[in-house]
C-alpha positions, 0 to 999 in steps of 0.5 A: 496092308490095306488095299485102296482101289483107284479108277484108272484116268486112262480112259479120261486122257482117251476121250480128252484126246479125241476132242483134241484130234476132232478139233485139229482135223475138223471145225468145232463151230456147228452144234452138230459137230459138238454131238459128233465129237461127244459121242465119239469121245464117249464111245472110246472112253468106254472102250478104253475102261474095258481094257484099263484096269482099276489101279490097287494101291497097298497102303500100310495100315496105321498101327494103333498105339496100346490102350494099356488094357492087355485084353483090349489091345488083344481084341482089337489085334484079333479084330483086325486080323479077323476083318482082313481075313473076311475081306480076303475071303470075300474076294476068294469066294465066287459065290454072290450069296455067300459073299454078301453074307460075308460082307454082312459079317464084316460090317457087323463085327466091325461095328462089335469091336468098335463098340467094345473099344469105346466101352472096354467094360463090355469085354466079358460080353464077347469073350465066347464071340471071340473065343469061339464063335468069330474063329469057328466061322472063320474056319468053315468059311476058309474051308469053304473057300479051300473046297471051291477053288478044287473045281471038283463035284465030289460028294464030300465037297459038295455036302460040305460046302452045301452045309456051310451055306445052310448055317450062314443065316444063322451065323449072321443072326447071331453076330447080329444079336451079339451087337445088339446085346451090347446095348442092353444096359443102354436100352434099359437106362433110356427106358428108365430115363423116359419113364422118369421124364414122363412122370416129371412131365406130368406132375408139372402138368406139362404132359398127360399122366402116363398111367392115366393114358394107359388106362384110357387106352385100356378103356378105348380097346374095351369099347372098341376105340369109340367113346360116347358123350352125353 
């Protein structure tokens, strides 16, 4: 199930009622009256908003059709479960710093799953991520959430939570590097294409020779970037 949050419309209705009641009781033909009713309706709307919580709607998630690749389908299933766990952990854990890092993990993980789904040949690159790094991270965060709920300042709980907090930056960085590694081959291809393009443009006289430009830059560096013409 997917949660969709809607803002309550009751504050707007309350503000609208103020305008109707004011119009029935007082004349609305001078600017001052409009200012008064606008201020009153704003105050009523803000007060009503405090007592009218957002409406949370549970919507069934659309089931994806199998891709025909068993390993890819399993990654998609595990990925959905992992992202759902991260959303729940973000809600359960009160510490803002940890919640921020969980949201970052969710964002990066979602991009990893999307990239591999688009290019299934990259599945081998994330096997260790799926089999160890991701489940271990979720295990640590679930333990943290359970201990956080105890509301006890015991030594074991305090030290364990502190260790989880201390490793979160490293985990976030590792997830980001995992995502970056998926673009390694593409980055190499683009670099090759750029080199070929530069050489072709230079041969056609449409651009400077990249090798001559590189030599010139070295000469400029050696002379402090100053060239003298006689």
